[in-house]
CHARMM-style PDB file with segment names, atoms N, HN, CA, C and O in Angstrom:
ATOM      1  N   UNK     1      93.127 123.278  96.946  1.00  0.00      PROA
ATOM      2  CA  UNK     1      92.756 121.852  97.762  1.00  0.00      PROA
ATOM      3  C   UNK     1      93.908 121.725  98.746  1.00  0.00      PROA
ATOM      4  O   UNK     1      93.773 120.937  99.682  1.00  0.00      PROA
ATOM      5  N   UNK     2      95.314 122.606  98.588  1.00  0.00      PROA
ATOM      6  HN  UNK     2      95.424 123.245  97.828  1.00  0.00      PROA
ATOM      7  CA  UNK     2      96.333 121.873  99.826  1.00  0.00      PROA
ATOM      8  C   UNK     2      95.914 122.708 101.021  1.00  0.00      PROA
ATOM      9  O   UNK     2      96.145 122.200 102.118  1.00  0.00      PROA
ATOM     10  N   UNK     3      95.488 123.592 101.003  1.00  0.00      PROA
ATOM     11  HN  UNK     3      95.301 124.004 100.111  1.00  0.00      PROA
ATOM     12  CA  UNK     3      95.151 124.311 102.264  1.00  0.00      PROA
ATOM     13  C   UNK     3      93.928 123.909 102.821  1.00  0.00      PROA
ATOM     14  O   UNK     3      93.785 124.376 103.951  1.00  0.00      PROA
ATOM     15  N   UNK     4      93.015 123.227 102.448  1.00  0.00      PROA
ATOM     16  HN  UNK     4      93.131 122.847 101.530  1.00  0.00      PROA
ATOM     17  CA  UNK     4      91.825 122.243 103.062  1.00  0.00      PROA
ATOM     18  C   UNK     4      92.343 121.267 103.558  1.00  0.00      PROA
ATOM     19  O   UNK     4      92.092 120.886 104.701  1.00  0.00      PROA
ATOM     20  N   UNK     5      93.214 120.666 102.710  1.00  0.00      PROA
ATOM     21  HN  UNK     5      93.417 120.976 101.781  1.00  0.00      PROA
ATOM     22  CA  UNK     5      93.880 119.341 103.555  1.00  0.00      PROA
ATOM     23  C   UNK     5      94.654 119.609 104.468  1.00  0.00      PROA
ATOM     24  O   UNK     5      94.720 118.861 105.444  1.00  0.00      PROA
ATOM     25  N   UNK     6      95.380 120.676 104.374  1.00  0.00      PROA
ATOM     26  HN  UNK     6      95.327 121.283 103.582  1.00  0.00      PROA
ATOM     27  CA  UNK     6      96.194 121.213 105.759  1.00  0.00      PROA
ATOM     28  C   UNK     6      95.248 121.122 107.018  1.00  0.00      PROA
ATOM     29  O   UNK     6      95.443 120.336 107.945  1.00  0.00      PROA
ATOM     30  N   UNK     7      94.119 122.089 106.940  1.00  0.00      PROA
ATOM     31  HN  UNK     7      93.961 122.728 106.187  1.00  0.00      PROA
ATOM     32  CA  UNK     7      93.142 122.678 107.702  1.00  0.00      PROA
ATOM     33  C   UNK     7      92.282 121.381 108.303  1.00  0.00      PROA
ATOM     34  O   UNK     7      91.736 121.488 109.401  1.00  0.00      PROA
ATOM     35  N   UNK     8      92.207 120.367 107.662  1.00  0.00      PROA
ATOM     36  HN  UNK     8      92.651 120.280 106.770  1.00  0.00      PROA
ATOM     37  CA  UNK     8      91.218 119.251 107.758  1.00  0.00      PROA
ATOM     38  C   UNK     8      92.049 118.215 107.833  1.00  0.00      PROA
ATOM     39  O   UNK     8      92.071 117.554 106.794  1.00  0.00      PROA
ATOM     40  N   UNK     9      93.122 117.624 109.161  1.00  0.00      PROA
ATOM     41  HN  UNK     9      93.104 118.160 110.004  1.00  0.00      PROA
ATOM     42  CA  UNK     9      93.752 116.624 108.760  1.00  0.00      PROA
ATOM     43  C   UNK     9      93.079 115.371 108.380  1.00  0.00      PROA
ATOM     44  O   UNK     9      93.452 114.799 107.356  1.00  0.00      PROA
ATOM     45  N   UNK    10      92.248 114.945 109.006  1.00  0.00      PROA
ATOM     46  HN  UNK    10      91.945 115.410 109.838  1.00  0.00      PROA
ATOM     47  CA  UNK    10      91.264 113.516 108.669  1.00  0.00      PROA
ATOM     48  C   UNK    10      90.829 113.599 107.399  1.00  0.00      PROA
ATOM     49  O   UNK    10      90.396 112.480 107.125  1.00  0.00      PROA
ATOM     50  N   UNK    11      90.664 114.576 106.142  1.00  0.00      PROA
ATOM     51  HN  UNK    11      91.015 115.485 106.365  1.00  0.00      PROA
ATOM     52  CA  UNK    11      90.036 114.404 105.134  1.00  0.00      PROA
ATOM     53  C   UNK    11      91.015 113.662 104.001  1.00  0.00      PROA
ATOM     54  O   UNK    11      92.246 113.686 104.031  1.00  0.00      PROA
ATOM     55  N   UNK    12      90.152 112.968 102.951  1.00  0.00      PROA
ATOM     56  HN  UNK    12      89.153 112.949 102.927  1.00  0.00      PROA
ATOM     57  CA  UNK    12      91.072 112.155 102.181  1.00  0.00      PROA
ATOM     58  C   UNK    12      90.687 112.805 101.089  1.00  0.00      PROA
ATOM     59  O   UNK    12      89.547 113.256 100.985  1.00  0.00      PROA
ATOM     60  N   UNK    13      91.752 112.942  99.999  1.00  0.00      PROA
ATOM     61  HN  UNK    13      92.678 112.575 100.084  1.00  0.00      PROA
ATOM     62  CA  UNK    13      91.818 113.190  98.606  1.00  0.00      PROA
ATOM     63  C   UNK    13      92.118 111.969  97.945  1.00  0.00      PROA
ATOM     64  O   UNK    13      92.723 110.999  98.402  1.00  0.00      PROA
ATOM     65  N   UNK    14      91.524 112.161  96.585  1.00  0.00      PROA
ATOM     66  HN  UNK    14      91.033 112.948  96.214  1.00  0.00      PROA
ATOM     67  CA  UNK    14      91.299 111.219  95.383  1.00  0.00      PROA
ATOM     68  C   UNK    14      91.507 112.358  94.018  1.00  0.00      PROA
ATOM     69  O   UNK    14      91.046 113.482  93.821  1.00  0.00      PROA
ATOM     70  N   UNK    15      92.396 111.499  93.244  1.00  0.00      PROA
ATOM     71  HN  UNK    15      92.771 110.586  93.404  1.00  0.00      PROA
ATOM     72  CA  UNK    15      92.285 112.108  91.846  1.00  0.00      PROA
ATOM     73  C   UNK    15      91.851 111.434  90.954  1.00  0.00      PROA
ATOM     74  O   UNK    15      92.452 110.412  90.625  1.00  0.00      PROA
ATOM     75  N   UNK    16      90.757 111.803  90.363  1.00  0.00      PROA
ATOM     76  HN  UNK    16      90.269 112.633  90.631  1.00  0.00      PROA
ATOM     77  CA  UNK    16      90.118 111.033  89.488  1.00  0.00      PROA
ATOM     78  C   UNK    16      90.258 111.510  87.880  1.00  0.00      PROA
ATOM     79  O   UNK    16      89.749 112.490  87.337  1.00  0.00      PROA
ATOM     80  N   UNK    17      91.127 110.473  87.312  1.00  0.00      PROA
ATOM     81  HN  UNK    17      91.541 109.677  87.753  1.00  0.00      PROA
ATOM     82  CA  UNK    17      91.632 111.084  85.909  1.00  0.00      PROA
ATOM     83  C   UNK    17      90.318 111.368  84.937  1.00  0.00      PROA
ATOM     84  O   UNK    17      89.170 110.931  85.026  1.00  0.00      PROA
ATOM     85  N   UNK    18      90.956 112.320  83.919  1.00  0.00      PROA
ATOM     86  HN  UNK    18      91.888 112.675  83.846  1.00  0.00      PROA
ATOM     87  CA  UNK    18      89.614 112.296  82.892  1.00  0.00      PROA
ATOM     88  C   UNK    18      88.334 112.927  83.370  1.00  0.00      PROA
ATOM     89  O   UNK    18      87.301 112.971  82.703  1.00  0.00      PROA
ATOM     90  N   UNK    19      88.492 113.415  84.593  1.00  0.00      PROA
ATOM     91  HN  UNK    19      89.332 113.380  85.136  1.00  0.00      PROA
ATOM     92  CA  UNK    19      87.575 114.227  84.993  1.00  0.00      PROA
ATOM     93  C   UNK    19      87.003 116.002  84.963  1.00  0.00      PROA
ATOM     94  O   UNK    19      88.039 116.543  84.577  1.00  0.00      PROA
ATOM     95  N   UNK    20      86.581 116.470  85.041  1.00  0.00      PROA
ATOM     96  HN  UNK    20      85.740 116.030  85.355  1.00  0.00      PROA
ATOM     97  CA  UNK    20      86.526 118.074  84.867  1.00  0.00      PROA
ATOM     98  C   UNK    20      85.820 118.330  86.166  1.00  0.00      PROA
ATOM     99  O   UNK    20      85.886 117.542  87.109  1.00  0.00      PROA
ATOM    100  N   UNK    21      85.036 119.631  86.194  1.00  0.00      PROA
ATOM    101  HN  UNK    21      84.982 120.271  85.427  1.00  0.00      PROA
ATOM    102  CA  UNK    21      84.899 120.107  87.139  1.00  0.00      PROA
ATOM    103  C   UNK    21      83.815 119.119  88.022  1.00  0.00      PROA
ATOM    104  O   UNK    21      84.091 119.090  89.221  1.00  0.00      PROA
ATOM    105  N   UNK    22      82.694 118.352  87.644  1.00  0.00      PROA
ATOM    106  HN  UNK    22      82.469 118.376  86.670  1.00  0.00      PROA
ATOM    107  CA  UNK    22      81.909 117.703  88.236  1.00  0.00      PROA
ATOM    108  C   UNK    22      82.198 116.155  87.995  1.00  0.00      PROA
ATOM    109  O   UNK    22      81.618 115.584  87.071  1.00  0.00      PROA
ATOM    110  N   UNK    23      82.981 115.554  88.718  1.00  0.00      PROA
ATOM    111  HN  UNK    23      83.452 116.018  89.468  1.00  0.00      PROA
ATOM    112  CA  UNK    23      83.568 114.684  88.781  1.00  0.00      PROA
ATOM    113  C   UNK    23      82.439 113.359  88.648  1.00  0.00      PROA
ATOM    114  O   UNK    23      82.758 112.517  87.809  1.00  0.00      PROA
ATOM    115  N   UNK    24      81.463 113.173  89.225  1.00  0.00      PROA
ATOM    116  HN  UNK    24      81.204 113.857  89.907  1.00  0.00      PROA
ATOM    117  CA  UNK    24      80.575 112.570  89.364  1.00  0.00      PROA
ATOM    118  C   UNK    24      79.860 112.294  87.883  1.00  0.00      PROA
ATOM    119  O   UNK    24      79.605 111.163  87.468  1.00  0.00      PROA
ATOM    120  N   UNK    25      79.629 113.325  87.279  1.00  0.00      PROA
ATOM    121  HN  UNK    25      79.837 114.244  87.616  1.00  0.00      PROA
ATOM    122  CA  UNK    25      79.084 113.327  85.721  1.00  0.00      PROA
ATOM    123  C   UNK    25      80.031 113.074  84.858  1.00  0.00      PROA
ATOM    124  O   UNK    25      79.598 112.447  83.891  1.00  0.00      PROA
ATOM    125  N   UNK    26      81.615 113.404  84.798  1.00  0.00      PROA
ATOM    126  HN  UNK    26      81.967 113.913  85.584  1.00  0.00      PROA
ATOM    127  CA  UNK    26      82.524 113.690  83.952  1.00  0.00      PROA
ATOM    128  C   UNK    26      83.362 112.030  84.208  1.00  0.00      PROA
ATOM    129  O   UNK    26      84.194 111.557  83.434  1.00  0.00      PROA
ATOM    130  N   UNK    27      83.029 111.593  85.069  1.00  0.00      PROA
ATOM    131  HN  UNK    27      82.353 111.977  85.698  1.00  0.00      PROA
ATOM    132  CA  UNK    27      83.960 110.259  85.211  1.00  0.00      PROA
ATOM    133  C   UNK    27      82.999 108.943  86.256  1.00  0.00      PROA
ATOM    134  O   UNK    27      83.602 108.394  87.179  1.00  0.00      PROA
ATOM    135  N   UNK    28      81.720 108.624  86.000  1.00  0.00      PROA
ATOM    136  HN  UNK    28      81.230 109.070  85.250  1.00  0.00      PROA
ATOM    137  CA  UNK    28      80.708 107.861  86.878  1.00  0.00      PROA
ATOM    138  C   UNK    28      81.666 106.889  87.771  1.00  0.00      PROA
ATOM    139  O   UNK    28      81.880 106.882  88.983  1.00  0.00      PROA
ATOM    140  N   UNK    29      82.146 106.097  86.745  1.00  0.00      PROA
ATOM    141  HN  UNK    29      81.972 106.103  85.760  1.00  0.00      PROA
ATOM    142  CA  UNK    29      82.831 104.791  87.295  1.00  0.00      PROA
ATOM    143  C   UNK    29      84.277 105.143  88.131  1.00  0.00      PROA
ATOM    144  O   UNK    29      84.643 104.297  88.948  1.00  0.00      PROA
ATOM    145  N   UNK    30      84.828 105.952  88.013  1.00  0.00      PROA
ATOM    146  HN  UNK    30      84.531 106.640  87.350  1.00  0.00      PROA
ATOM    147  CA  UNK    30      85.817 106.095  88.648  1.00  0.00      PROA
ATOM    148  C   UNK    30      85.506 106.731  90.025  1.00  0.00      PROA
ATOM    149  O   UNK    30      86.054 106.533  91.110  1.00  0.00      PROA
ATOM    150  N   UNK    31      84.404 107.606  89.668  1.00  0.00      PROA
ATOM    151  HN  UNK    31      83.959 107.767  88.787  1.00  0.00      PROA
ATOM    152  CA  UNK    31      83.953 108.236  91.236  1.00  0.00      PROA
ATOM    153  C   UNK    31      83.168 107.142  92.139  1.00  0.00      PROA
ATOM    154  O   UNK    31      83.135 107.148  93.370  1.00  0.00      PROA
ATOM    155  N   UNK    32      82.640 106.349  91.418  1.00  0.00      PROA
ATOM    156  HN  UNK    32      82.667 106.344  90.418  1.00  0.00      PROA
ATOM    157  CA  UNK    32      81.851 105.427  92.423  1.00  0.00      PROA
ATOM    158  C   UNK    32      82.892 104.413  92.991  1.00  0.00      PROA
ATOM    159  O   UNK    32      82.739 103.901  94.100  1.00  0.00      PROA
ATOM    160  N   UNK    33      83.757 104.195  92.334  1.00  0.00      PROA
ATOM    161  HN  UNK    33      83.881 104.611  91.433  1.00  0.00      PROA
ATOM    162  CA  UNK    33      85.093 103.198  92.645  1.00  0.00      PROA
ATOM    163  C   UNK    33      85.722 103.960  94.270  1.00  0.00      PROA
ATOM    164  O   UNK    33      85.907 103.435  95.368  1.00  0.00      PROA
ATOM    165  N   UNK    34      85.892 105.213  93.850  1.00  0.00      PROA
ATOM    166  HN  UNK    34      85.742 105.639  92.958  1.00  0.00      PROA
ATOM    167  CA  UNK    34      86.485 105.862  95.024  1.00  0.00      PROA
ATOM    168  C   UNK    34      85.686 106.108  96.124  1.00  0.00      PROA
ATOM    169  O   UNK    34      86.121 106.340  97.252  1.00  0.00      PROA
ATOM    170  N   UNK    35      84.192 106.049  95.718  1.00  0.00      PROA
ATOM    171  HN  UNK    35      83.839 105.861  94.801  1.00  0.00      PROA
ATOM    172  CA  UNK    35      83.354 106.318  97.142  1.00  0.00      PROA
ATOM    173  C   UNK    35      83.293 105.004  97.890  1.00  0.00      PROA
ATOM    174  O   UNK    35      83.557 104.898  99.088  1.00  0.00      PROA
ATOM    175  N   UNK    36      82.929 104.023  97.107  1.00  0.00      PROA
ATOM    176  HN  UNK    36      82.715 104.110  96.134  1.00  0.00      PROA
ATOM    177  CA  UNK    36      83.206 102.613  97.446  1.00  0.00      PROA
ATOM    178  C   UNK    36      84.157 102.198  98.275  1.00  0.00      PROA
ATOM    179  O   UNK    36      83.951 101.565  99.310  1.00  0.00      PROA
ATOM    180  N   UNK    37      85.435 102.607  97.765  1.00  0.00      PROA
ATOM    181  HN  UNK    37      85.603 103.122  96.924  1.00  0.00      PROA
ATOM    182  CA  UNK    37      86.686 102.412  98.837  1.00  0.00      PROA
ATOM    183  C   UNK    37      86.457 102.929 100.109  1.00  0.00      PROA
ATOM    184  O   UNK    37      86.174 102.387 101.177  1.00  0.00      PROA
ATOM    185  N   UNK    38      86.610 103.914  99.829  1.00  0.00      PROA
ATOM    186  HN  UNK    38      86.840 104.355  98.962  1.00  0.00      PROA
ATOM    187  CA  UNK    38      86.314 105.294 100.917  1.00  0.00      PROA
ATOM    188  C   UNK    38      85.305 104.270 102.041  1.00  0.00      PROA
ATOM    189  O   UNK    38      85.821 103.908 103.098  1.00  0.00      PROA
ATOM    190  N   UNK    39      84.182 103.951 101.781  1.00  0.00      PROA
ATOM    191  HN  UNK    39      83.762 104.245 100.922  1.00  0.00      PROA
ATOM    192  CA  UNK    39      83.238 103.278 102.615  1.00  0.00      PROA
ATOM    193  C   UNK    39      83.732 102.186 103.356  1.00  0.00      PROA
ATOM    194  O   UNK    39      83.619 102.075 104.577  1.00  0.00      PROA
ATOM    195  N   UNK    40      84.408 101.192 102.426  1.00  0.00      PROA
ATOM    196  HN  UNK    40      84.500 101.282 101.434  1.00  0.00      PROA
ATOM    197  CA  UNK    40      84.881 100.243 102.937  1.00  0.00      PROA
ATOM    198  C   UNK    40      85.950 100.274 103.795  1.00  0.00      PROA
ATOM    199  O   UNK    40      86.253  99.277 104.450  1.00  0.00      PROA
ATOM    200  N   UNK    41      86.700 101.554 103.884  1.00  0.00      PROA
ATOM    201  HN  UNK    41      86.454 102.364 103.352  1.00  0.00      PROA
ATOM    202  CA  UNK    41      87.694 101.549 104.586  1.00  0.00      PROA
ATOM    203  C   UNK    41      87.579 102.091 105.852  1.00  0.00      PROA
ATOM    204  O   UNK    41      88.256 101.932 106.868  1.00  0.00      PROA
ATOM    205  N   UNK    42      86.272 102.985 105.533  1.00  0.00      PROA
ATOM    206  HN  UNK    42      85.722 103.114 104.708  1.00  0.00      PROA
ATOM    207  CA  UNK    42      85.651 103.470 107.223  1.00  0.00      PROA
ATOM    208  C   UNK    42      85.054 102.521 107.961  1.00  0.00      PROA
ATOM    209  O   UNK    42      85.013 102.587 109.190  1.00  0.00      PROA
ATOM    210  N   UNK    43      84.440 101.371 107.141  1.00  0.00      PROA
ATOM    211  HN  UNK    43      84.473 101.317 106.143  1.00  0.00      PROA
ATOM    212  CA  UNK    43      83.768 100.747 107.923  1.00  0.00      PROA
ATOM    213  C   UNK    43      84.619  99.394 108.614  1.00  0.00      PROA
ATOM    214  O   UNK    43      84.171  98.751 109.564  1.00  0.00      PROA
ATOM    215  N   UNK    44      85.706  99.158 108.051  1.00  0.00      PROA
ATOM    216  HN  UNK    44      86.070  99.681 107.280  1.00  0.00      PROA
ATOM    217  CA  UNK    44      87.009  98.806 108.482  1.00  0.00      PROA
ATOM    218  C   UNK    44      87.602  99.053 109.722  1.00  0.00      PROA
ATOM    219  O   UNK    44      88.348  98.261 110.298  1.00  0.00      PROA
ATOM    220  N   UNK    45      87.312 100.014 110.079  1.00  0.00      PROA
ATOM    221  HN  UNK    45      86.706 100.657 109.611  1.00  0.00      PROA
ATOM    222  CA  UNK    45      87.766 101.185 110.869  1.00  0.00      PROA
ATOM    223  C   UNK    45      87.161 101.274 112.301  1.00  0.00      PROA
ATOM    224  O   UNK    45      87.669 101.639 113.362  1.00  0.00      PROA
ATOM    225  N   UNK    46      85.631 100.721 111.923  1.00  0.00      PROA
ATOM    226  HN  UNK    46      85.219 100.425 111.062  1.00  0.00      PROA
ATOM    227  CA  UNK    46      85.017 100.444 113.029  1.00  0.00      PROA
ATOM    228  C   UNK    46      85.470  99.840 114.294  1.00  0.00      PROA
ATOM    229  OT1 UNK    46      84.675  99.677 115.219  1.00  0.00      PROA
TER     230      UNK     46
END
């Protein structure tokens, strides 16, 4: 992931506790919160 973050400077990374390979399936509420916060921040930057 560090290489990807270096290669794509505008990317954002979020750690989701208690999630394994499939974040949306393993920790759906945390995944949804992260997506909503991302969308809110993108909309604020318009």
